[in-house]
Residue frames as qw, qx, qy, qz and C-alpha x, y, z in Angstrom:
[[0.750, -0.273, 0.298, -0.524, 118.12, 110.60, 114.72],
 [0.109, 0.318, -0.941, -0.042, 119.19, 107.04, 115.40],
 [0.838, -0.046, 0.195, -0.507, 116.79, 104.21, 115.02],
 [0.034, -0.434, 0.895, 0.101, 118.87, 101.07, 115.23],
 [0.623, -0.045, -0.685, -0.376, 117.64, 97.62, 114.38],
 [0.725, -0.472, 0.123, -0.487, 115.80, 95.55, 116.92],
 [0.932, 0.043, -0.348, 0.096, 118.22, 92.73, 116.86],
 [0.645, -0.729, 0.060, 0.221, 120.51, 94.54, 119.21],
 [0.751, 0.283, 0.107, 0.587, 123.22, 95.18, 116.60],
 [0.316, -0.644, -0.049, 0.695, 125.49, 98.18, 117.05],
 [0.478, 0.827, 0.261, 0.139, 124.91, 100.96, 114.51],
 [0.556, -0.291, 0.136, 0.767, 127.70, 103.11, 113.21],
 [0.242, 0.853, 0.037, -0.461, 127.83, 106.59, 111.74],
 [0.811, 0.541, 0.090, 0.204, 129.07, 106.59, 108.16],
 [0.200, 0.872, -0.332, 0.299, 131.79, 109.01, 109.22],
 [0.490, 0.204, -0.734, 0.423, 133.03, 106.49, 111.82],
 [0.182, -0.211, 0.550, -0.787, 132.32, 106.16, 115.54],
 [0.107, -0.310, -0.943, 0.058, 129.70, 104.04, 117.25],
 [0.323, -0.571, -0.352, -0.668, 126.11, 105.19, 117.49],
 [0.668, -0.665, -0.321, -0.093, 124.98, 106.24, 120.89],
 [0.624, 0.026, -0.294, 0.723, 128.43, 107.59, 121.87],
 [0.224, -0.713, -0.339, 0.572, 128.61, 110.61, 124.13],
 [0.024, -0.501, 0.203, 0.841, 128.07, 113.92, 122.39],
 [0.666, 0.571, 0.088, -0.471, 126.47, 114.59, 119.06],
 [0.809, 0.091, 0.504, 0.289, 127.25, 112.28, 116.23],
 [0.237, -0.297, 0.431, 0.818, 129.13, 113.38, 113.19],
 [0.519, 0.480, -0.051, -0.706, 127.29, 114.88, 110.26],
 [0.251, 0.228, -0.865, -0.369, 126.04, 112.15, 107.98],
 [0.804, -0.162, -0.195, -0.538, 123.61, 109.34, 107.99],
 [0.538, -0.397, 0.703, -0.243, 123.59, 106.30, 110.19],
 [0.767, 0.271, -0.494, -0.307, 124.26, 102.89, 108.66],
 [0.882, -0.402, 0.217, -0.115, 124.49, 99.59, 110.46],
 [0.228, -0.605, 0.737, 0.197, 127.80, 97.81, 110.66],
 [0.640, 0.273, -0.607, -0.384, 128.19, 95.08, 108.01],
 [0.895, -0.277, 0.179, -0.299, 127.05, 91.69, 109.25],
 [0.940, -0.011, 0.217, 0.264, 129.79, 89.74, 107.44],
 [0.351, -0.534, 0.401, 0.656, 133.19, 90.45, 106.01],
 [0.474, 0.603, -0.271, -0.582, 133.40, 91.45, 102.31],
 [0.157, 0.317, -0.906, -0.234, 134.85, 88.04, 101.46],
 [0.259, 0.228, 0.892, -0.292, 131.95, 86.28, 103.08],
 [0.476, 0.596, 0.213, -0.610, 129.52, 88.43, 101.09],
 [0.338, 0.536, -0.603, -0.485, 131.38, 87.48, 97.92],
 [0.029, 0.083, -0.995, -0.039, 131.14, 83.79, 98.67],
 [0.345, 0.412, 0.695, -0.478, 127.46, 84.13, 99.57],
 [0.451, 0.614, -0.124, -0.636, 126.85, 85.99, 96.30],
 [0.231, 0.371, -0.836, -0.332, 128.59, 83.18, 94.39],
 [0.126, 0.121, 0.964, -0.200, 126.54, 80.56, 96.19],
 [0.394, 0.555, 0.482, -0.552, 123.21, 82.38, 95.73],
 [0.373, 0.580, -0.391, -0.610, 124.03, 83.16, 92.09],
 [0.136, 0.197, -0.947, -0.217, 124.71, 79.47, 91.46],
 [0.220, 0.316, 0.858, -0.341, 121.53, 78.39, 93.25],
 [0.395, 0.597, 0.183, -0.673, 119.54, 80.97, 91.31],
 [0.347, 0.483, -0.602, -0.534, 120.96, 79.96, 87.91],
 [0.057, 0.045, -0.996, -0.042, 120.49, 76.27, 88.63],
 [0.280, 0.410, 0.705, -0.507, 116.95, 76.88, 89.90],
 [0.445, 0.590, -0.061, -0.671, 115.96, 78.88, 86.85],
 [0.288, 0.410, -0.764, -0.407, 117.56, 76.47, 84.41],
 [0.006, 0.025, 0.996, -0.081, 116.30, 73.24, 85.89],
 [0.311, 0.462, 0.644, -0.525, 112.77, 74.46, 86.52],
 [0.426, 0.563, -0.221, -0.673, 112.50, 75.96, 83.06],
 [0.184, 0.255, -0.906, -0.282, 113.60, 72.59, 81.68],
 [0.178, 0.257, 0.903, -0.295, 110.81, 70.85, 83.59],
 [0.393, 0.586, 0.297, -0.643, 108.24, 73.33, 82.26],
 [0.354, 0.526, -0.521, -0.571, 109.49, 72.99, 78.67],
 [0.071, 0.106, -0.985, -0.112, 109.51, 69.17, 78.83],
 [0.295, 0.396, 0.738, -0.460, 105.92, 69.17, 80.19],
 [0.419, 0.634, 0.019, -0.649, 104.85, 71.42, 77.35],
 [0.264, 0.514, -0.675, -0.459, 106.75, 69.58, 74.61],
 [0.187, 0.078, -0.974, -0.101, 105.86, 65.96, 75.37],
 [0.621, -0.263, -0.296, -0.676, 102.20, 64.97, 75.30],
 [0.757, -0.195, -0.623, 0.011, 102.69, 61.81, 77.36],
 [0.336, 0.006, -0.551, 0.764, 103.97, 63.83, 80.31],
 [0.307, -0.264, 0.003, -0.914, 100.66, 65.68, 80.56],
 [0.519, -0.359, -0.776, -0.007, 99.09, 63.78, 83.42],
 [0.430, -0.829, -0.163, -0.317, 97.43, 65.06, 86.60],
 [0.792, -0.487, -0.026, 0.368, 100.39, 63.89, 88.73],
 [0.591, 0.145, 0.156, 0.778, 102.84, 65.66, 86.44],
 [0.037, -0.784, -0.250, -0.566, 100.68, 68.77, 86.62],
 [0.624, -0.777, -0.085, 0.030, 101.33, 68.84, 90.33],
 [0.750, -0.216, 0.144, 0.608, 105.08, 68.52, 89.61],
 [0.337, 0.545, 0.256, 0.724, 104.80, 71.41, 87.18],
 [0.331, -0.881, -0.185, -0.282, 103.20, 73.47, 89.96],
 [0.718, -0.584, 0.063, 0.374, 106.23, 72.77, 92.19],
 [0.626, 0.121, 0.263, 0.724, 108.56, 73.71, 89.35],
 [0.085, 0.772, 0.284, 0.562, 106.67, 76.93, 88.67],
 [0.478, -0.873, -0.069, -0.075, 106.83, 78.00, 92.34],
 [0.754, -0.400, 0.177, 0.491, 110.51, 77.05, 92.58],
 [0.489, 0.443, 0.289, 0.694, 111.23, 78.98, 89.38],
 [0.115, -0.870, -0.194, -0.438, 109.55, 82.02, 90.89],
 [0.677, -0.705, 0.040, 0.208, 111.55, 81.63, 94.10],
 [0.728, -0.028, 0.245, 0.639, 114.74, 81.48, 92.00],
 [0.289, 0.595, 0.299, 0.687, 113.74, 84.61, 90.15],
 [0.260, -0.813, -0.121, -0.507, 112.23, 86.72, 92.95],
 [0.759, -0.649, -0.050, 0.018, 113.54, 85.27, 96.22],
 [0.815, -0.139, 0.103, 0.552, 117.16, 84.75, 95.34],
 [0.417, 0.649, 0.162, 0.615, 117.56, 87.97, 93.34],
 [0.284, -0.906, -0.003, -0.315, 117.04, 90.40, 96.23],
 [0.756, -0.601, 0.208, 0.152, 119.49, 88.58, 98.50],
 [0.797, 0.202, 0.217, 0.527, 122.04, 88.09, 95.66],
 [0.250, 0.776, 0.062, 0.576, 122.12, 91.82, 94.87],
 [0.485, -0.848, 0.095, -0.193, 122.39, 92.61, 98.59],
 [0.861, -0.325, 0.203, 0.333, 125.38, 90.24, 98.92],
 [0.630, 0.468, 0.153, 0.600, 127.05, 91.99, 95.99],
 [0.003, -0.793, 0.017, -0.609, 126.63, 95.29, 97.88],
 [0.377, 0.131, -0.703, 0.589, 127.76, 93.86, 101.25],
 [0.096, 0.244, 0.640, -0.722, 124.40, 94.38, 103.00],
 [0.249, 0.640, 0.726, -0.029, 120.69, 94.82, 102.46],
 [0.186, -0.075, 0.246, 0.948, 120.19, 97.59, 99.89],
 [0.147, -0.503, -0.680, -0.512, 116.41, 97.57, 99.45],
 [0.252, -0.310, 0.216, -0.891, 113.91, 99.84, 101.11],
 [0.458, -0.004, 0.687, -0.564, 110.97, 98.76, 103.27],
 [0.770, 0.369, 0.005, -0.520, 108.84, 97.89, 100.24],
 [0.562, 0.469, -0.678, -0.077, 111.60, 95.70, 98.81],
 [0.065, -0.250, 0.877, -0.405, 111.98, 93.98, 102.17],
 [0.625, 0.173, 0.462, -0.605, 108.23, 93.33, 102.38],
 [0.747, 0.459, -0.275, -0.395, 108.12, 92.08, 98.80],
 [0.352, 0.440, -0.823, 0.071, 111.06, 89.76, 99.36],
 [0.250, -0.099, 0.835, -0.480, 109.47, 88.24, 102.47],
 [0.695, 0.296, 0.267, -0.598, 106.06, 87.97, 100.83],
 [0.694, 0.484, -0.425, -0.321, 107.27, 86.39, 97.60],
 [0.252, 0.358, -0.886, 0.156, 109.59, 83.89, 99.28],
 [0.391, 0.004, 0.737, -0.552, 106.91, 82.93, 101.73],
 [0.729, 0.366, 0.051, -0.576, 104.26, 82.58, 99.02],
 [0.673, 0.468, -0.533, -0.210, 106.32, 80.47, 96.69],
 [0.080, 0.325, -0.891, 0.307, 107.82, 78.41, 99.49],
 [0.528, 0.084, 0.612, -0.583, 104.39, 77.60, 100.95],
 [0.759, 0.416, -0.166, -0.473, 103.15, 76.69, 97.45],
 [0.475, 0.436, -0.764, -0.019, 106.05, 74.22, 97.04],
 [0.110, -0.167, 0.873, -0.444, 105.60, 72.62, 100.48],
 [0.613, 0.209, 0.429, -0.630, 101.83, 72.40, 100.16],
 [0.717, 0.437, -0.369, -0.399, 102.08, 70.93, 96.61],
 [0.274, 0.348, -0.887, 0.132, 104.44, 68.27, 97.97],
 [0.363, 0.019, 0.734, -0.574, 101.81, 67.46, 100.63],
 [0.727, 0.370, 0.111, -0.568, 99.08, 67.19, 98.00],
 [0.556, 0.477, -0.648, -0.206, 101.36, 65.09, 95.82],
 [0.004, 0.210, -0.928, 0.308, 101.92, 62.71, 98.75],
 [0.554, 0.208, 0.526, -0.611, 98.12, 62.52, 99.25],
 [0.702, 0.465, -0.259, -0.472, 97.68, 61.77, 95.53],
 [0.350, 0.382, -0.855, 0.013, 100.18, 58.94, 95.86],
 [0.282, -0.031, 0.810, -0.513, 98.31, 57.63, 98.89],
 [0.690, 0.343, 0.195, -0.607, 95.01, 57.63, 96.91],
 [0.625, 0.491, -0.523, -0.307, 96.69, 55.84, 94.02],
 [0.268, 0.321, -0.893, 0.167, 98.48, 53.16, 96.12],
 [0.193, 0.022, 0.817, -0.543, 96.09, 52.48, 98.95],
 [0.535, 0.417, 0.457, -0.576, 92.74, 53.04, 97.25],
 [0.440, 0.100, 0.746, 0.490, 93.79, 52.19, 93.68],
 [0.305, 0.855, 0.406, -0.108, 92.17, 55.32, 92.32],
 [0.496, 0.134, 0.237, 0.825, 93.61, 57.70, 89.78],
 [0.034, 0.690, 0.290, -0.662, 92.97, 61.39, 90.11],
 [0.502, 0.643, 0.454, 0.359, 91.79, 63.36, 87.05],
 [0.336, 0.329, 0.054, 0.881, 92.77, 66.81, 85.74],
 [0.338, -0.729, -0.266, -0.532, 89.76, 68.41, 87.41],
 [0.761, -0.599, -0.193, 0.158, 90.95, 67.18, 90.80],
 [0.681, -0.058, -0.011, 0.730, 94.54, 68.34, 90.11],
 [0.146, 0.524, 0.174, 0.821, 93.44, 71.80, 88.93],
 [0.518, -0.753, -0.253, -0.315, 91.18, 72.23, 91.96],
 [0.794, -0.437, -0.135, 0.400, 94.04, 71.18, 94.23],
 [0.519, 0.170, 0.053, 0.836, 96.43, 73.66, 92.55],
 [0.136, -0.684, -0.218, -0.683, 93.85, 76.46, 92.90],
 [0.679, -0.704, -0.190, -0.084, 93.36, 75.69, 96.60],
 [0.777, -0.185, -0.092, 0.595, 97.15, 75.47, 97.11],
 [0.306, 0.366, 0.070, 0.876, 97.70, 78.96, 95.69],
 [0.369, -0.713, -0.210, -0.558, 94.76, 80.46, 97.63],
 [0.804, -0.535, -0.211, 0.152, 95.91, 78.78, 100.85],
 [0.679, -0.028, -0.037, 0.733, 99.49, 79.99, 100.31],
 [0.116, 0.536, 0.148, 0.823, 98.30, 83.50, 99.49],
 [0.550, -0.743, -0.236, -0.300, 96.21, 83.65, 102.65],
 [0.800, -0.473, -0.115, 0.351, 99.16, 82.65, 104.87],
 [0.570, 0.015, 0.088, 0.817, 101.77, 84.81, 103.15],
 [0.045, 0.570, 0.286, 0.769, 99.43, 87.73, 102.60],
 [0.523, -0.717, -0.457, 0.056, 98.21, 87.98, 106.17],
 [0.535, -0.439, -0.117, 0.712, 101.24, 89.94, 107.32],
 [0.208, 0.254, 0.338, 0.882, 100.68, 92.41, 104.48],
 [0.335, -0.656, -0.449, -0.506, 97.28, 93.17, 106.03],
 [0.225, -0.674, 0.338, -0.618, 98.81, 93.78, 109.46],
 [0.926, -0.327, -0.152, -0.109, 98.61, 90.31, 111.06],
 [0.853, -0.275, -0.092, 0.434, 101.43, 89.82, 113.56],
 [0.367, 0.646, -0.077, 0.664, 102.67, 93.41, 113.17],
 [0.493, -0.348, -0.456, 0.654, 104.27, 95.15, 116.06],
 [0.024, -0.877, -0.237, -0.418, 102.82, 98.44, 117.14],
 [0.550, -0.036, -0.381, 0.742, 105.45, 100.55, 118.94]]
């Protein structure tokens, strides 16, 4: 049975021949045609591997420096640590799935892997963007109103950021925006 992708791509039988051709298809399973050439997949793997290694290294460095130096432990720097943590998690979870797939010349994960990849990348990306927004608001409070936020405010903000991000990225896991065929 053929169930091609919804993007309109042409599927191919592993034994050759296009899917949907006249007559029965050859014995074997159906696999979609590769999206890119093998050389393109290699270059993408190199790029993603570099991004992943730089992301892990640089964000771990930020976390270690925050932990090691007492004078860096301020509410503003705590927000920066939250960005580093979410970017580290994107580098570990988001880049890894795509990197391995590029090494294999196509997506190699099952449905659960696909859902996890989308969920984790969305969650950590929304955390980063929302933390940047809160950081901009914190700068506004400091410059315009000459007030300094405390750790209680920063921790509450981080808690709300993660809950907000989890709500938006978790909604599709509960069926929001799913297609029923």
